[in-house]
C-alpha positions as CSV (number, residue, x, y, z in Angstrom):
1,M,77.0,35.4,30.3
2,I,75.5,37.0,27.2
3,F,72.8,38.8,29.2
4,L,75.4,39.9,31.8
5,Y,77.7,41.3,29.1
6,R,74.9,43.0,27.2
7,Y,73.2,44.7,30.0
8,C,76.4,45.6,31.8
9,R,77.6,47.2,28.7
10,M,74.4,49.1,28.1
11,L,74.4,50.4,31.6
12,E,78.0,51.4,31.4
13,E,77.6,53.2,28.1
14,G,74.2,54.7,28.9
15,S,73.2,55.4,32.5
16,F,76.7,55.4,33.9
17,Q,78.4,57.2,31.0
18,G,81.2,59.2,32.7
19,W,80.4,57.8,36.1
20,T,82.7,54.8,36.3
21,A,83.2,55.0,40.1
22,D,79.4,54.9,40.6
23,F,79.2,51.9,38.2
24,V,81.8,50.0,40.2
25,F,80.1,51.0,43.5
26,M,76.8,49.5,42.1
27,F,78.7,46.3,41.5
28,F,80.1,46.2,45.0
29,F,76.8,47.2,46.7
30,S,74.8,44.6,44.6
31,C,77.4,41.8,45.2
32,L,77.3,42.5,48.9
33,L,73.6,42.4,49.1
34,I,73.3,39.3,46.9
35,T,75.9,37.5,49.0
36,I,74.2,38.3,52.3
37,F,70.8,37.4,51.0
38,G,72.2,34.3,49.3
39,L,73.6,33.1,52.7
40,F,70.2,33.2,54.2
41,I,68.5,31.2,51.5
42,N,71.5,28.7,51.0
43,L,72.4,29.7,47.5
44,V,75.8,28.8,46.3
45,F,75.9,30.1,42.7
46,L,74.8,33.8,42.6
47,G,75.7,34.7,39.0
48,Q,72.2,34.4,37.7
49,A,70.9,36.6,40.5
50,F,73.6,39.2,39.6
51,T,72.6,39.0,35.9
52,I,68.9,39.5,36.7
53,M,69.8,42.4,39.0
54,M,71.6,44.1,36.1
55,V,68.7,43.5,33.8
56,Y,66.3,44.9,36.4
57,I,68.3,48.1,36.9
58,W,68.7,48.6,33.1
59,S,64.9,48.0,32.5
60,C,64.0,50.5,35.2
61,W,66.1,53.2,33.7
62,N,64.9,52.4,30.1
63,P,61.1,52.0,30.6
64,F,60.1,52.9,27.0
65,V,62.3,50.5,25.2
66,C,60.3,47.8,23.3
67,M,61.6,44.3,23.7
68,N,61.0,41.1,21.7
69,F,61.1,37.7,23.3
70,F,61.9,34.9,20.8
71,G,59.7,36.8,18.3
72,L,56.6,35.7,20.1
73,L,56.1,38.4,22.8
74,I,56.5,42.1,22.4
75,F,56.6,44.2,25.6
76,Q,58.3,47.1,27.2
77,A,61.6,46.9,29.1
78,P,60.3,47.0,32.7
79,F,58.6,43.6,32.1
80,L,61.8,41.9,31.0
81,P,63.0,40.5,34.4
82,W,59.6,39.2,35.1
83,I,59.4,37.5,31.7
84,L,62.8,36.0,32.2
85,M,61.6,34.7,35.6
86,G,58.5,33.2,34.0
87,F,60.7,31.5,31.3
88,S,62.9,30.1,34.1
89,L,59.8,28.7,35.8
90,L,58.7,27.3,32.5
91,L,62.0,25.5,32.1
92,G,61.5,23.9,35.6
93,N,64.1,26.0,37.4
94,S,63.7,27.6,40.8
95,I,62.7,31.2,40.7
96,I,64.3,32.0,44.0
97,V,67.5,33.1,42.3
98,D,65.5,35.4,39.9
99,L,63.5,36.8,42.8
100,L,66.8,37.5,44.6
101,G,68.2,39.4,41.7
102,I,64.9,41.4,41.2
103,A,64.8,42.2,44.9
104,V,68.4,43.5,45.0
105,G,67.9,45.4,41.8
106,H,64.8,47.0,43.2
107,I,66.6,48.0,46.4
108,Y,69.5,49.6,44.5
109,F,67.1,51.4,42.1
110,S,64.9,52.6,44.9
111,L,67.9,53.9,46.9
112,E,69.6,55.5,43.9
113,D,66.7,56.9,41.9
114,V,63.3,56.7,43.6
115,F,63.9,57.8,47.1
116,P,66.2,60.8,46.3
117,N,63.5,62.2,44.0
118,Q,60.8,62.2,46.6
119,P,60.0,65.4,48.5
120,G,62.4,65.6,51.4
121,G,64.3,62.6,50.1
122,E,68.1,62.5,49.9
123,R,70.6,60.2,48.2
124,L,71.5,57.4,50.6
125,L,74.0,55.6,48.4
126,K,77.1,57.7,48.0
127,T,80.1,56.4,46.1
128,P,83.1,56.3,48.4
129,S,85.7,58.9,47.4
130,I,88.5,56.3,47.1
131,L,86.5,54.8,44.2
132,K,86.2,58.2,42.6
133,V,89.9,58.8,42.9
134,I,90.7,55.4,41.4
135,F,88.1,55.3,38.5
136,D,87.0,58.8,37.6
137,S,89.2,61.2,35.7
138,P,89.8,64.6,37.3
139,E,87.5,67.3,36.2
140,D,88.8,69.7,33.6
141,D,89.6,73.2,34.7
142,P,88.2,75.7,32.1
143,N,90.8,78.3,33.2
144,Y,93.8,75.9,32.7
145,N,96.0,76.8,29.8
146,P,99.1,74.6,29.6
147,L,100.9,76.8,27.1
148,P,100.6,80.6,27.2
149,E,100.1,82.2,23.8
150,E,103.5,83.9,23.8
151,W,105.1,80.4,23.7
152,A,103.7,79.8,20.3
153,G,106.7,81.7,18.7
154,G,104.5,84.5,17.2
155,F,103.3,82.3,14.4
156,A,99.7,82.1,13.4
157,W,99.4,78.4,14.1
158,G,96.1,76.8,13.0
159,E,94.9,79.6,10.8
160,G,95.5,77.7,7.5
161,Q,92.9,76.0,5.4
162,R,90.5,73.6,6.8
163,R,91.1,69.9,6.2
164,G,89.9,69.0,2.7
165,G,89.1,72.7,1.9
166,G,91.7,73.1,-0.8
167,G,90.2,70.6,-3.3
168,L,92.5,69.9,-6.3
169,N,95.1,72.4,-5.1
170,N,95.9,70.3,-2.1
171,L,96.2,67.2,-4.4
172,N,98.6,69.0,-6.7
173,L,100.7,70.1,-3.8
174,V,100.9,66.5,-2.5
175,F,101.9,65.1,-5.9
176,N,104.4,67.9,-6.7
177,L,106.4,67.1,-3.5
């Protein structure tokens, strides 16, 4: 749960900053693929695969981040999913779940980042417009002015001193009131 929270948060605040609908679409797409692949290999609990998938996508988009594993191993971020899989193997767990998460993460990363950047490549994963309507805020119109200048009453609003610019004079004014 800690890994899921941490890497989900780092993806949301980093790579998907301002792209909430795309972040939600990544969730839906990944969950769909993990569920379909999980049916074929008879996996019931897919949470670990989802976590490894999030770690894989984060590590692909942050290749130069230095990681530290229990203070023993120092490596760059793209190796993190593989080291977690090795640690899982060391603990005697099946690595099928980890491989599933890595495979789904690789599919998403390839379709979202690698293939569109190839010559003649195009973006195959497009976030549905309904998700954009629900999750993304409308774009700001630079020409939009909610209050015309003549509505201000002719006063020079906002032309006073800057906050904290008055020094002791501002303090005297406050205490004389």
